[in-house]
C-alpha positions as CSV (number, residue, x, y, z in Angstrom):
1,M,66.6,26.5,28.5
2,A,68.0,27.3,31.9
3,K,66.7,28.7,35.1
4,I,68.4,32.0,35.9
5,F,68.3,34.5,38.8
6,V,69.1,38.1,38.0
7,V,69.8,40.2,41.1
8,D,70.5,43.9,40.9
9,D,69.1,47.0,42.7
10,E,69.0,49.0,39.5
11,L,65.5,48.3,37.9
12,T,66.6,49.3,34.4
13,M,69.5,46.9,34.5
14,V,67.3,44.0,35.8
15,Q,64.7,44.7,33.0
16,M,67.4,44.8,30.3
17,V,69.1,41.6,31.4
18,T,65.8,39.8,32.0
19,E,64.4,40.6,28.5
20,T,67.7,39.6,26.9
21,L,67.7,36.2,28.6
22,R,64.0,35.5,28.0
23,A,64.5,36.2,24.3
24,E,67.1,33.4,24.4
25,G,64.4,31.1,25.8
26,H,65.6,31.0,29.5
27,E,63.3,31.0,32.5
28,V,64.3,34.2,34.4
29,F,63.6,35.2,38.0
30,P,64.3,39.0,38.4
31,F,65.1,40.5,41.8
32,T,65.7,44.1,42.7
33,N,66.3,43.1,46.3
34,A,68.8,40.5,47.4
35,V,66.9,39.3,50.4
36,P,64.0,37.5,48.6
37,A,66.6,36.3,46.1
38,L,68.6,34.7,48.9
39,E,65.4,33.1,50.3
40,A,64.4,31.7,46.9
41,L,67.8,30.1,46.0
42,E,67.3,26.8,47.8
43,P,63.7,26.1,46.8
44,Q,64.2,27.2,43.2
45,H,67.7,26.0,42.7
46,P,68.7,28.0,39.6
47,D,71.3,26.9,37.1
48,L,72.8,30.3,36.9
49,V,72.8,33.4,39.1
50,V,73.7,36.9,37.7
51,V,74.3,39.2,40.7
52,D,75.7,42.7,41.2
53,M,78.5,42.8,43.7
54,V,77.3,46.1,45.4
55,L,73.6,46.3,46.2
56,E,73.2,49.7,47.9
57,K,69.5,49.3,48.5
58,S,69.8,45.9,50.2
59,R,71.3,44.7,53.5
60,V,72.4,41.6,51.7
61,Q,75.3,42.0,49.2
62,G,76.4,40.1,46.1
63,L,79.0,38.1,47.9
64,D,76.3,36.8,50.3
65,V,74.2,35.6,47.3
66,L,77.4,34.1,45.8
67,A,78.2,32.2,49.0
68,K,74.6,30.8,49.3
69,A,74.5,29.8,45.6
70,R,77.7,27.8,46.0
71,T,76.3,25.8,48.9
72,L,73.5,24.3,46.8
73,N,73.9,20.7,45.6
74,P,74.8,20.9,42.8
75,P,76.0,24.5,43.2
76,S,74.6,27.2,40.9
77,V,77.1,28.9,38.6
78,V,77.5,32.6,39.4
79,I,78.4,35.6,37.2
80,V,79.1,38.7,39.2
81,I,78.7,42.3,37.9
82,T,80.8,45.1,39.3
83,G,80.5,48.8,38.5
84,F,83.7,49.7,40.1
85,G,86.1,47.9,37.8
86,T,88.6,47.1,40.5
87,V,90.8,44.0,40.2
88,E,90.4,43.4,43.9
89,T,86.6,43.1,43.7
90,A,86.8,40.6,40.8
91,V,89.5,38.6,42.5
92,E,87.6,38.3,45.7
93,A,84.5,37.1,43.8
94,M,86.5,34.5,41.8
95,K,88.2,33.2,45.0
96,K,84.7,32.7,46.5
97,G,83.6,30.6,43.6
98,A,82.3,33.0,40.9
99,Y,82.5,31.6,37.4
100,D,83.2,34.9,35.7
101,Y,82.6,38.7,36.2
102,L,81.5,41.6,34.0
103,E,82.3,45.3,34.4
104,K,79.5,47.8,34.0
105,P,78.7,49.0,31.4
106,F,78.9,45.9,29.3
107,K,77.7,45.0,25.8
108,L,74.8,42.7,25.5
109,E,76.7,40.4,23.1
110,E,79.5,40.2,25.6
111,F,76.9,39.4,28.3
112,K,75.2,36.7,26.2
113,A,78.5,35.0,25.4
114,C,79.5,35.0,29.1
115,V,76.1,33.4,30.0
116,E,76.5,30.8,27.3
117,R,79.9,29.8,28.6
118,A,78.7,29.7,32.1
119,L,75.7,27.4,31.2
120,S,78.0,25.1,29.2
121,Y,80.3,24.8,32.2
122,N,77.2,24.1,34.5
123,K,76.0,21.4,32.2
124,A,79.5,19.7,32.2
125,I,79.7,19.8,36.0
126,S,76.1,18.5,36.4
127,E,76.8,15.6,34.0
128,N,80.0,14.8,35.8
129,L,78.2,14.8,39.2
130,Y,75.5,12.6,37.7
131,L,77.9,10.0,36.4
132,R,79.9,10.0,39.7
133,K,76.7,9.5,41.6
134,Q,75.5,6.7,39.3
135,L,78.8,4.9,39.4
136,N,78.9,5.1,43.2
137,E,75.5,3.6,43.4
138,K,76.1,1.2,40.5
139,Y,73.5,-1.5,40.5
140,Q,75.3,-4.8,39.9
141,F,73.9,-8.0,41.3
142,N,74.7,-7.2,44.9
143,K,71.6,-5.1,45.1
144,I,69.4,-8.2,44.4
145,I,69.5,-10.7,47.3
146,G,68.8,-14.4,46.6
147,T,70.6,-17.7,46.3
148,S,67.5,-19.8,45.3
149,A,67.5,-21.6,42.0
150,R,64.9,-19.2,40.6
151,M,67.0,-16.2,41.4
152,Q,70.2,-17.9,40.0
153,E,68.3,-18.3,36.7
154,I,67.5,-14.6,36.7
155,F,71.1,-13.6,37.4
156,K,72.3,-15.7,34.5
157,L,69.6,-14.3,32.2
158,V,70.5,-10.7,33.2
159,E,74.2,-11.4,32.5
160,R,73.4,-12.8,29.1
161,V,71.1,-10.0,27.9
162,S,72.3,-6.9,29.8
163,D,74.8,-5.8,27.1
164,T,72.3,-6.1,24.2
165,D,69.8,-3.5,23.1
166,S,66.8,-5.9,23.1
167,T,63.7,-4.7,24.8
168,V,63.0,-6.5,28.1
169,L,59.6,-7.0,29.8
170,V,60.1,-7.6,33.6
171,L,57.1,-9.5,35.1
172,G,56.3,-10.0,38.8
173,E,54.1,-9.1,41.7
174,S,54.4,-5.7,43.4
175,G,57.3,-5.5,45.7
176,T,59.4,-8.3,44.1
177,G,62.2,-5.9,42.9
178,K,61.4,-5.4,39.2
179,E,63.2,-2.0,39.2
180,L,66.3,-3.6,40.7
181,V,66.4,-6.0,37.8
182,A,66.0,-3.2,35.3
183,R,68.8,-1.3,37.0
184,A,71.0,-4.3,37.0
185,L,70.4,-4.7,33.2
186,H,71.3,-1.0,32.6
187,F,74.4,-0.7,34.9
188,N,75.9,-3.9,33.6
189,S,75.6,-2.8,30.0
190,R,77.7,-0.6,27.7
191,R,75.1,2.1,28.3
192,H,76.0,2.3,32.0
193,L,77.6,5.8,31.7
194,A,74.4,7.2,30.1
195,P,71.2,8.0,32.1
196,F,68.8,5.5,33.6
197,I,65.4,7.1,33.6
198,P,62.6,5.4,35.6
199,V,59.0,6.4,34.9
200,N,55.8,5.2,36.7
201,C,53.2,5.1,34.0
202,A,50.4,4.8,36.6
203,A,51.4,7.8,38.6
204,L,50.5,10.6,36.1
205,P,47.3,11.5,34.2
206,E,47.4,11.0,30.4
207,N,48.2,14.6,29.4
208,L,51.0,15.0,31.9
209,L,52.5,11.6,31.1
210,E,52.6,12.4,27.4
211,S,54.4,15.7,28.1
212,E,56.8,13.9,30.5
213,L,57.7,11.1,28.1
214,F,57.8,13.0,24.8
215,G,58.2,16.7,25.8
216,H,56.3,19.7,24.4
217,R,56.7,22.9,22.4
218,K,56.1,26.3,23.9
219,G,52.4,27.1,23.7
220,A,51.3,23.6,22.9
221,F,48.8,23.8,25.8
222,T,47.9,26.0,28.7
223,G,50.9,26.3,31.0
224,A,53.5,25.3,28.3
225,V,55.5,28.5,28.7
226,N,58.7,27.0,27.4
227,D,60.0,24.2,25.2
228,K,60.5,21.0,27.2
229,K,62.5,17.9,26.4
230,G,60.8,14.6,27.2
231,L,62.2,11.8,29.2
232,F,63.0,9.8,26.1
233,Q,65.3,12.5,24.9
234,E,66.8,12.8,28.4
235,A,67.5,9.1,28.3
236,D,69.2,9.3,24.9
237,G,72.1,6.8,24.8
238,G,70.8,5.2,28.0
239,T,67.8,3.3,29.3
240,I,64.2,4.2,30.1
241,F,62.3,2.0,32.5
242,L,58.5,2.1,32.0
243,D,57.0,0.7,35.2
244,E,53.3,-0.3,35.3
245,I,53.3,-0.3,31.5
246,G,49.8,-1.9,31.5
247,S,48.4,1.4,32.8
248,M,49.6,3.4,29.8
249,P,46.7,5.1,27.9
250,A,45.9,3.8,24.4
251,L,47.1,7.0,22.6
252,L,50.5,6.8,24.3
253,Q,50.8,3.1,23.5
254,S,50.8,4.0,19.7
255,R,53.4,6.7,20.3
256,L,55.6,4.2,22.3
257,L,55.2,1.7,19.4
258,R,56.7,4.4,17.1
259,V,59.7,4.9,19.4
260,L,60.3,1.1,19.5
261,Q,60.0,0.7,15.8
262,D,61.8,3.8,14.5
263,G,63.4,5.5,17.5
264,E,61.1,8.5,16.6
265,V,60.0,11.0,19.3
266,R,57.6,13.8,18.5
267,R,57.0,16.5,21.1
268,V,53.5,17.7,21.9
269,G,52.7,20.6,19.5
270,D,55.7,19.8,17.3
271,N,55.5,18.6,13.7
272,T,59.2,17.7,13.5
273,P,60.3,14.4,14.9
274,A,63.5,13.8,16.9
275,Y,65.3,10.5,16.9
276,V,66.7,8.9,20.1
277,N,68.8,5.9,20.8
278,V,67.2,4.5,23.9
279,R,66.8,1.0,25.3
280,V,63.3,0.3,26.7
281,I,62.7,-1.9,29.7
282,A,59.1,-2.2,30.8
283,A,57.6,-3.8,33.8
284,T,54.1,-5.0,34.9
285,N,52.6,-6.7,37.9
286,E,49.5,-7.9,35.9
287,P,49.2,-10.2,32.9
288,L,49.2,-8.0,29.8
289,Q,47.4,-10.8,27.9
290,K,44.3,-10.0,30.0
291,R,44.6,-6.3,29.1
292,I,44.8,-7.3,25.4
293,S,41.7,-9.5,25.6
294,E,39.9,-6.5,27.3
295,G,41.0,-4.3,24.5
296,T,42.9,-1.9,26.7
297,F,46.4,-2.9,25.5
298,R,47.8,-3.2,22.0
299,E,48.8,-6.7,21.0
300,D,51.5,-5.4,18.6
301,L,53.0,-3.3,21.4
302,F,53.0,-6.4,23.7
303,Y,55.1,-8.3,21.2
304,R,57.5,-5.4,20.8
305,L,58.0,-5.2,24.5
306,N,58.1,-9.0,25.2
307,V,61.3,-9.7,23.3
308,I,63.0,-10.9,26.4
309,P,60.6,-11.6,29.4
310,I,62.1,-11.9,32.9
311,N,59.8,-13.3,35.5
312,V,60.8,-12.2,39.0
313,P,59.4,-14.8,41.5
314,S,57.4,-13.8,44.5
315,L,58.9,-14.2,47.9
316,R,56.7,-17.2,48.8
317,E,58.2,-19.0,45.7
318,R,61.7,-18.6,47.1
319,R,61.3,-19.0,50.8
320,E,64.9,-20.2,51.1
321,D,66.0,-16.6,50.4
322,I,64.1,-15.1,53.4
323,P,66.9,-15.5,56.0
324,L,69.4,-14.0,53.6
325,I,67.2,-11.0,52.7
326,A,66.2,-10.5,56.4
327,A,69.8,-10.6,57.6
328,N,71.0,-8.3,54.9
329,Y,68.3,-5.8,55.6
330,L,68.9,-5.9,59.3
331,R,72.6,-5.3,59.0
332,H,72.8,-2.9,56.1
333,K,69.7,-0.8,56.6
334,I,68.1,-1.2,60.0
335,S,71.2,-1.4,62.2
336,Q,72.9,1.5,60.3
337,R,69.8,3.6,60.5
338,L,69.3,3.0,64.2
339,G,73.0,3.2,65.1
340,H,73.1,-0.2,66.8
341,R,73.0,-3.8,65.9
342,V,69.6,-5.5,65.7
343,Q,69.3,-9.3,66.1
344,M,66.5,-11.8,65.6
345,T,65.7,-15.2,67.2
346,K,65.7,-18.3,65.1
347,H,62.1,-18.8,66.1
348,A,61.1,-15.4,64.8
349,M,63.0,-16.1,61.6
350,Q,61.0,-19.3,61.2
351,M,57.8,-17.4,61.6
352,L,58.9,-15.1,58.7
353,G,59.3,-18.2,56.6
354,N,55.8,-19.5,57.3
355,Y,54.1,-16.3,56.0
356,D,53.2,-15.9,52.3
357,W,54.2,-12.2,51.9
358,P,51.6,-10.9,49.4
359,G,53.7,-7.6,49.4
360,N,56.9,-9.6,48.8
361,V,60.3,-8.1,49.7
362,R,58.8,-4.6,50.3
363,E,56.4,-6.0,52.9
364,L,59.2,-8.0,54.5
365,E,61.3,-4.9,54.9
366,N,58.4,-3.0,56.4
367,V,57.8,-5.8,58.9
368,L,61.4,-5.9,59.9
369,E,61.6,-2.1,60.4
370,R,58.4,-2.2,62.6
371,A,59.8,-5.1,64.6
372,S,63.2,-3.5,65.1
373,V,61.5,-0.4,66.6
374,L,59.2,-2.4,68.9
375,C,61.6,-5.0,70.1
376,E,63.3,-5.0,73.5
377,N,67.1,-5.4,73.9
378,N,67.5,-4.9,70.2
379,I,66.4,-8.6,69.6
380,I,63.4,-9.3,67.4
381,Q,61.2,-12.1,68.9
382,P,58.0,-13.6,67.5
383,H,55.7,-11.4,69.6
384,D,57.3,-8.4,67.9
385,L,55.9,-9.5,64.6
386,P,52.5,-8.6,63.2
387,T,49.5,-10.9,63.9
388,N,49.1,-11.9,60.3
389,V,52.7,-13.2,60.3
390,L,52.3,-15.1,63.6
391,E,49.0,-16.7,62.4
392,A,50.5,-18.1,59.2
393,K,50.3,-21.8,58.7
394,K,53.6,-23.7,59.2
395,V,55.2,-24.6,55.8
396,E,55.6,-28.1,54.7
397,P,58.9,-29.9,55.4
398,A,59.8,-29.7,51.7
399,Q,59.5,-25.9,51.9
400,E,61.4,-25.4,55.1
401,L,63.9,-22.6,55.1
402,H,67.4,-23.2,54.0
403,T,70.1,-21.0,52.7
404,S,71.7,-22.3,49.5
405,I,75.4,-22.6,48.9
406,D,77.7,-20.4,46.9
407,S,75.6,-17.3,47.6
408,L,76.5,-14.4,45.4
409,Y,76.0,-12.1,48.4
410,P,77.4,-13.8,51.5
411,I,76.7,-11.8,54.6
412,S,79.4,-11.4,57.1
413,G,79.9,-9.1,60.0
414,N,77.6,-8.5,63.0
415,T,74.1,-9.3,62.0
416,E,73.3,-12.5,64.0
417,F,70.5,-14.9,64.7
418,V,70.1,-15.8,68.3
419,E,68.6,-18.8,70.1
420,K,65.1,-18.3,71.5
421,S,65.9,-19.9,74.8
422,S,68.7,-17.5,75.5
423,V,66.7,-14.3,75.2
424,S,65.4,-12.7,78.4
425,A,65.0,-9.2,79.6
426,G,67.9,-9.4,82.1
427,N,70.1,-11.9,80.5
428,P,72.4,-11.3,77.5
429,A,71.5,-13.5,74.5
430,K,73.6,-16.5,73.8
431,I,74.7,-15.7,70.3
432,E,75.2,-18.0,67.3
433,S,77.1,-16.0,64.7
434,L,75.6,-15.6,61.3
435,K,78.6,-17.4,59.8
436,D,77.9,-20.5,61.9
437,F,74.2,-20.3,61.1
438,M,74.8,-20.0,57.4
439,R,77.3,-23.0,57.5
440,E,74.8,-25.1,59.4
441,Q,72.1,-24.3,56.9
442,E,74.5,-24.9,54.0
443,V,75.4,-28.4,55.2
444,S,71.7,-29.2,55.7
445,Y,71.0,-28.1,52.1
446,L,73.9,-30.1,50.7
447,N,72.7,-33.2,52.4
448,R,69.2,-32.7,50.9
449,I,70.6,-32.4,47.4
450,L,72.8,-35.4,48.0
451,S,69.8,-37.4,49.1
452,Q,68.0,-36.3,45.9
453,A,71.0,-37.5,43.9
454,G,70.7,-40.9,45.5
455,G,73.9,-40.5,47.5
456,D,75.9,-39.9,44.3
457,K,78.3,-37.1,45.3
458,E,79.5,-36.5,41.8
459,K,76.0,-36.1,40.6
460,A,75.1,-33.8,43.5
461,A,78.2,-31.6,42.8
462,G,77.0,-31.3,39.2
463,L,73.5,-30.3,40.4
464,L,75.0,-27.7,42.7
465,G,77.4,-26.3,40.1
466,I,80.5,-26.9,42.2
467,S,83.5,-29.3,42.0
468,L,83.5,-32.6,43.8
469,A,86.4,-31.5,46.0
470,T,84.4,-28.4,47.0
471,L,81.5,-30.6,47.9
472,Y,83.6,-32.8,50.2
473,R,85.1,-29.7,51.9
474,K,81.7,-28.2,52.5
475,L,80.2,-31.4,53.8
476,A,83.1,-31.5,56.3
477,G,82.1,-28.0,57.4
478,E,85.3,-26.5,56.0
479,E,85.6,-23.2,54.0
480,A,85.6,-23.8,50.3
């Protein structure tokens, strides 16, 4: 089924073409005036436009509709109709991006064949654009920031299981980056060229969620005017990510269990099952065992989902990652968005490390965005931070911020931390480069690990996962 615009100032032609296309199962929007058709192009974004070149009753002509349709992203495919049969008219339309043209009068079978070719072409173009977009935004590990031991464990686990078809249950508080983990699993797997479909199970009521996930047949319920593929079918060959899985209604839990067991999908109102090859990754921010004890979540479904659990730690459990996350966000998001560099004092950074971040990374990013707007001279100071962050109790010495070595995502460039004493309204800040700051923190961390190893450098190097020679170079402050 496709969305098709039919634009012609001859009512009988519009009626004939519309009836033909609707009989083929397409969603058709007929227009006998090109002006409303032109206005509806962007909001409706049709897959195909069939338009007469010469519209005598309209101030807008077929070439205008063609030009507008080709500016959409992705562009609509256009078939032009001409009643004059001149080569020049057809050539002009083709030069301006028309897929094909038909001369009046044409046979319906010829018309249907032309439409079928155009829609096949549109599908191929759309899939190509989708793959290019996905590959350009490929989620490898550089989207997940963290050098703490907990995050290193997650990176290793993702690497080990990404190329399997095993079901994964991602656990963690809201805002910890569970979807980023799911995307890393997908885009580092052999399924990476197929779709990744995220679904928030808590965002839709039961009847809509069922239709979204499994699709429906025409007439299955009020408003089901056409057949609809569900998201499981859309994700065929790829991955579906079911976020907030604990909110899924009981009826849909049994249907999901069927998909996991047999790969069987049955559309609403359909007696014939379809079979899909989809990897399921689910996520929850609440213990599913609690839901099971309350009788609101199926125990057998839990065991099907919990084949490989991945626990994403809260930000307060990996405070050492806060400087890295903050610096990365300031440089790659805030500074680019504002068009100028935003810095932060070391004292302000320490205040971030004292706070427990119940909203995790998402809350940290919101605080940084707010502070970057309120700060003076593009330097975030403690008084630019919210009261709840400023009033947080200082962390114990064992929890003090550090940035661990061998980060998978070293940050270089112009995001810098500045000394508190150097910041004043009329005085440029004395700047410590991020590179120097990171090296200083790295050496501090190395010495702490060395102390834990009782001064045994070989043992410390083993704990850190680096060679003894690298440890000596790093302790000397040299580049490894």
